[in-house]
N, C-alpha and C positions, 0 to 999 in steps of 0.2 A: 504494500500500500504506500502511496505517496505521503499521506498524512497520518493515518491511524498508526499508533505505535504499540497499542496494548490490545490488539484484536486477536481473539482465538476462538476456536470451535471446541466445545467441551465433549464432542463426540469421542468415543473410545474409552472414557473413564469407566473403570470396572465397577460392577455391582456385586453385592454380597452373595447373590445367587449364582454367580459365575457368568453373568451376562455383561453387557456394556451399554453405555449411552450411545444412541445412534448418531452418526455424524450428520451435519446439515440440518439439525433441528434447533439447536440453541447456541448462539454466538454471544460473546461478551466483548466490550471494547471501551475505550476512552471516548472523549467528546467527539461528536460527529461534525462539529463546526470545522470549516476549512477543507472539506473533502474536495479533491479534484474530480473532474469529470471521469477520469479513469478509475478513481476510487469508487464512485457511484456505480459505474458499470460493473466493477468487480463484486460489490456487495449484491447487486442484482443477479449477477451470474452465480453467486453462492446461494441464491434462492431466498434472500431476505424479503419477506412480505410484511413483517411487523417490527416496529421499533418500540421497545419499552424504555421510556426516557425517565430516569430517576432524578434528574436535576430538579432543583427547586423552582418555584414560580419566578423568583427573582432572577435566577440564572437564565431561564428561558426568555424572560423579557429583556434582559441585558444583552444576551447574545443574538437574539432574533432567530428566525428559522434557518436551519442548516440546508445545505445543497440537496440532501436526500428528500426534502419536503416536496421537491418538484417531481420526484419519481412516484410511481404507483405503489406507495408503501404507506401502511396505516401506522400512525404515531399514537402512542398511549402515554400521556404524561402522568407520572405518579411521584410527586414529591415525597421524600422521606422526612421532611421537617414540618413542624407545626408553623403555619405562616398566617399572618394577618394581612388581609388585602387592603391596599390603599391607606394603610396606617390608621384606619378608623376603628380597629378593635373588633372586627367581625371575623372570628376564626372558623376554620372548617371543623365540622363535627367529626369526632373520632371516638371509638370505644376501645378502651385498653383491655389487655388481658386481666382477668379477675384478680390475679395475684399482685398486681402492681397498679398504683393510682396514676392516672394520666395527669400531666400538668400543662396548663396553657402557656404559650410562649409568645411574647410580643417581640416582633422583629421589625426594626425600623426599615423603611423602604431603601435607604442607602446602604444598608449593611448586608453582608453575606449571612445567610441564615445560621451557619455553624460557628460564627465568630462569637467567642465568649459564651457558648451554649453549654450549660451544665447538663450532664447526662441524667436521664430520669431513673436509671437503674445503676447501681454501684456494685461492681465486682472488682477483684484485685487488678485485673487488666483493664486500664482505662479505655483503650480502644474497643475492647469487647463491650464495655459499658455503653459506648456510643452505639454500637450495633444493636444491642438489646433495646436501646431507647427508640430505635426506629420502629420496633414492634409495638411500643407503648404509645409513641407520639402519632404514628400514622399507620395503624393496623389496616385501614382502608386501602392504602397504597400497597402494602405488602401483599395482601390477599388479591387485590386487583392486578398487580404485576404478575403474580404467579398464574392467575387465570388467563391473562393475555398470552402468556407463553404457551399454555396448554391449548388455547383456541386458535393460534396462528396457523393458517393453511400451509405456510411454508416455514422457512427459518425465522425464528424470533431473535432479534438482536437487542440485548440489554446493555444500556450504557448509562454513565453519569458524567462526571468531569474527567477524573483520572481512570475510571473503570476498575477501581480496586476496593473501595470501602462499601458504598451503597450497592454497587454492582456485585461486589464479592459476597455481600450478605444475601441478596436475593438469589443469586446463583447457587450459593451453598445450601440454602433452604430447598431450592428446586431439586438439586442433586440428591440431598438427603431424603426427600420425599419419595424419590423413585428408587431408593435402595443403594445409592453409590457407597462404596467403601469409605469409611471415615477418613483414613489417611489420604485417599485419593482426592477427597473434597478439600482437605487441608492443603495438599500440594497444588491444586488448581488455584486456590486463593493466594498462596505464597508466590506463585509464578509471576505475579505483577511486579515483585521486587526486581526482577531481571530487567525491567524496562523503566525503572524509576527516573533515571536521568532524562531519558527521552520524553517521558510523560511531563516532567517539570518544564522542560524546554518548551513544549507545546503550550502549556497552561500559562506560563509566565509571559509569553508573547501576547496574551489576550488581556485586555484591560480589566475584565471581570474578575480575574484571579491574581493578577500580578502583585498588587500591594499585599495581599494576604500571604502569598507564598515567598516573596523575596526575603532573603536573609534567614529563613528557617533551615536548620541542618537537614541534609539529605536523609539522615537516619530516621528522622521523624516521619518520613513518608513511606517507609518500608512496610511491606505486608508480612508480618512475622507469623510463622506457623502457630506459635503458642497462643496468639490472639484468637485465631479461629477455633483452636482446641478449647480455649476458655469459654468462648461464645457458645459452642455446641454443648460443652459440659454443663454450663449453667442451665441451658434449655432442658437437658436430660434430667438434671437434679431437681429443677423447679416444676417441670411440667410432665416429665416422663417421656420426653421426646419431641421432635419437631411437629409431628402431626397432632398430638394432643394439645400442644401449645396453640397451634393455628386453629384448632377446633374452637378454642375459646373466643376467637375473633371472627368466626363465621366460615372457616374452611370446612369442607365436608369430605366424606369418604368418596363421594362421586367426583369431587374435584381432584382428589389424588388419583383416581382411576383414569381420568382424562389426561392428567399430566404424565402418568406412566405410559399411556397409549401414545402420547406425543413423543416422548423422549427415548423410549427404549426400542432397541432394534427388534 
């Protein structure tokens, strides 16, 4: 790809029953802004029919529509942050998992939603706390994103800005739901660290992200395996697994069946 630096197909990831995730069903990437015409053609050749966009409302408004919007691709916006529209205090409705209280979050229009944002859930790994907070703050987006993956007629492409945190969380949930081996899920999450410098170069070149990223150490952007292990371990300990946790926010066995039919060979 000319522009995308953190694009990959999760096809081939092993499942606990000896199978594997089918290729060409679920892709994950960094920000789709700045795609060249050749990049757009490549994504279409890969069979992408649906884009699950996990960027915030602020990011989408600041960045504007990407080049892929002109293609015959369906876009599904699902912010993972609680956001207040137009600064007037009207927040989106969300229902948190029963074990954790949701918190309202006021975000100024001029601020990135994650700046100075305290996690709603606290575990020893702070980044895992942020991932768990997505489930509390925006359960509608988590369930909606997973359902959009399952319903895509072709390949679903999940992305955020860097393609590692929000994207990594949703993809890890999808893979776990279809029975992927735990360490394979962790390895897929951690693979984004191999592209950290290229990801930062892309984002720092964009006004939306430059000020927030400039001067931060590269190590703060890595996708550490222990973070995903801590995230999934907390889900197991607190809810008995990913599916029981998602069931508390509206996910059903039928949803799981559709996702398995979509992703498994």
